[in-house]
N, C-alpha and C positions, 0 to 999 in steps of 0.2 A: 774155805780159804781163810788163812790167818790174817790177822790186822796188819802184821808187819809186811806180809807178802803183798797185800792189797795196796799199801802205801807205796812200796817200792815199784810196783807195776804202774800205778797212776802217776808217780814221779817221772818214770821214763817216758811215759806218753806225753807229759808235759814238756819234757826237754825236747823230744822230737818235734812237737807242735811249734815250740818256740823257734827252733832252728829253721822250720819250714816258714814261719812268718818272716824271719830275717832275710830268707833267701828271695822270696817272691813278692813281699809287701813292704810298704814304707809310707810314712805320713805324707798326705797330699801337699802339705804346705811346704815341704822342702823344695827349694829351687836351686838350679844351677846357676853360676855366675857368669850368664851369657845374656845378651839382649840386643837391642837394636843400636845402630850407631846414630848420635846426634838426634835422639828422640824428641828433644825439647826444641830443636831447630836453632839453638843459639848460636851454632856455628854455621848458620846459612844453609847452603846446599850440601855441606859435607855429608856423605854417607847416602844421599838421595838423588835419584835421577828424575828430572822434570820433563813433561811432555805437555805442549800447549799448541793447539791448531785453532784457527789459521795463522795466528801471529805467535811465533815462536819466542818473542822477546818478553812475554808476560812473566813477571816476577812472582811465581807462586809461592815461594818461600820468602817471606819479607817481614820487616819490623815496622810496617805502616801503623800509624796511631789511629787510623780511622776505624780499624777494628783490632782492638788490643788482644795480645796473646793472654792464654791463662796464666803463665808464669813466664818470667823474663820478659824479653821484648820480641822474640821471633816466633812466628807460626806459620803454618801453611794456610793459603787463602785460595780455595779452589772455587772458580765461577764468580759471578757478580761483576763481570767487566763489560756486559752488554753486547758480546758479539758471539756469533753461532760457532761452536767448536767443542773441543775436549780439553779439560784440564786434568792432568794426572801426575802423581808422584809415586815413585816405587823405590823399594830397597830390598836387596837380597839378605837374608838372614840364614844363620846356620843353626840347625836344630840338632842337639846332641843325641846321642843313642839312648834308647830307652827313656825317652822323655816326652811329655804331652805338652805341646806349645800353648800358651794362653796369651792372647793379645789384649792389651788395654790402651785406649786412647781417650782423649777428651775432645768433644765436639760441640761447637756452638753454631747454632743457626738463627740469624737475626729473626725477631718476631715479625709475623706477617698480619695484615689487617683482617677483619672479620670476613668470612665467606672467601670465594675464590677456590681455585683447584690445586692440588699437589702436582704441579707441573714440572718440577725439578727434583732430581735425586742424586744423592751421593751413594756410591756402591764401594764397599770395602771388600777386596778379595784377597785370597792367598793362592798362589799357583804352586801346585805340588811338584816334586821332583820329576814326575812323569809327564808333566806339562798340562795337567788338568786344572783349570781354575775353579775354585769354590768360593761362592758368595758368603761372606762372614757376617756382614750387617749392611743395612741400607736405611737411609733416612730422606725424607722429602722436605720441601720448603715449609710444609704444614706442621713439622714436628718441632719447630724451634719456639723457644720462649725467650731467647735472648740470653741465657745463661749457658755456661759450659756444662755439659752432661758427660759423666763418665761412662764409657762403653767397655765391657769386658766380654770376651767371647773365647771359648776353648775351640781350637782348631779340630776338624774332623780326624777320624783314624787314619786316613790317607797320609798324614803328616807325622805319624808315630812309626818308628823303625828301630830295629836292633842295631842299626848302623847310622852314623852321623850322615845327615842330609841337608840340602839347602832348599829354601822355598823363597817365593818372591812375594812381598806384600805390596799391595796397590790400593791407593785412594783415588777415586775418579769421580768427575762430575761433567755432565754434558751440558754445555752452556748454550744459551739461545740469546737472540738479540733483543727480545722483548721484556725479558724479565731478569732484574739484576738482584740475584740472591746469592750471597757468598756462603760456602761452608768452610768454617774455620777449624782446622785439626792442630792439636798441640799435645805434647807430653805423650808420645807414643812409646810403649814398652812391650817387650816380650818377656814372660816368665816361662821357665821349663821346669815342669813338675814330674815327679816320679809317678809312674802308672800304678794305680792301685790293682792288686790282683788278690782276689779272694784266697786266703791261706787255706792250705789243706791240713785237716786235722786226722791223725791216725785213728782207726776205730778202736773202741775199748774192747778188749778180748774178755770172754768169760771162761774162766777155769773151773 
């Protein structure tokens, strides 16, 4: 094989491989300009649905100075009110086609004294378009140190689709009457990243 022919063949293979990469692969850091509504809670309940039992009047999204927000003045305060029931906030989000959704939020659990049991839990879920709920993260009252912790989780493959879909985000705490431990949530965001697909490289032919 002449040097000129070998160079031309390798050059053609490189062009084909580059085209394949451009079609099926992309940097994971590229995000679509879509996210949650009022993820920092500064607009109060806008964009969020709240559910609280047995007393529906509990202000789950508030600007109380007893437990400050991570940024701004407003945050979600789930639990810590001293009555048996459920505190939950939810939001519907739109997942663009061909994107992998990544949820990020900040959580603060007030510190607990030494000893004791992990008797309280925050569950963060996402409900897929087919109605199936998926547990994304959970924290107990023993996980807190009094500071806000950043939590980032990639949603499972059930939330990836070649067509635009919707999903429901949920933050829920089961309250009891004996233990007043609030879970504070702030700065909730969703990033939508391109799915990385291993590029196909054409075989090098021998002549």
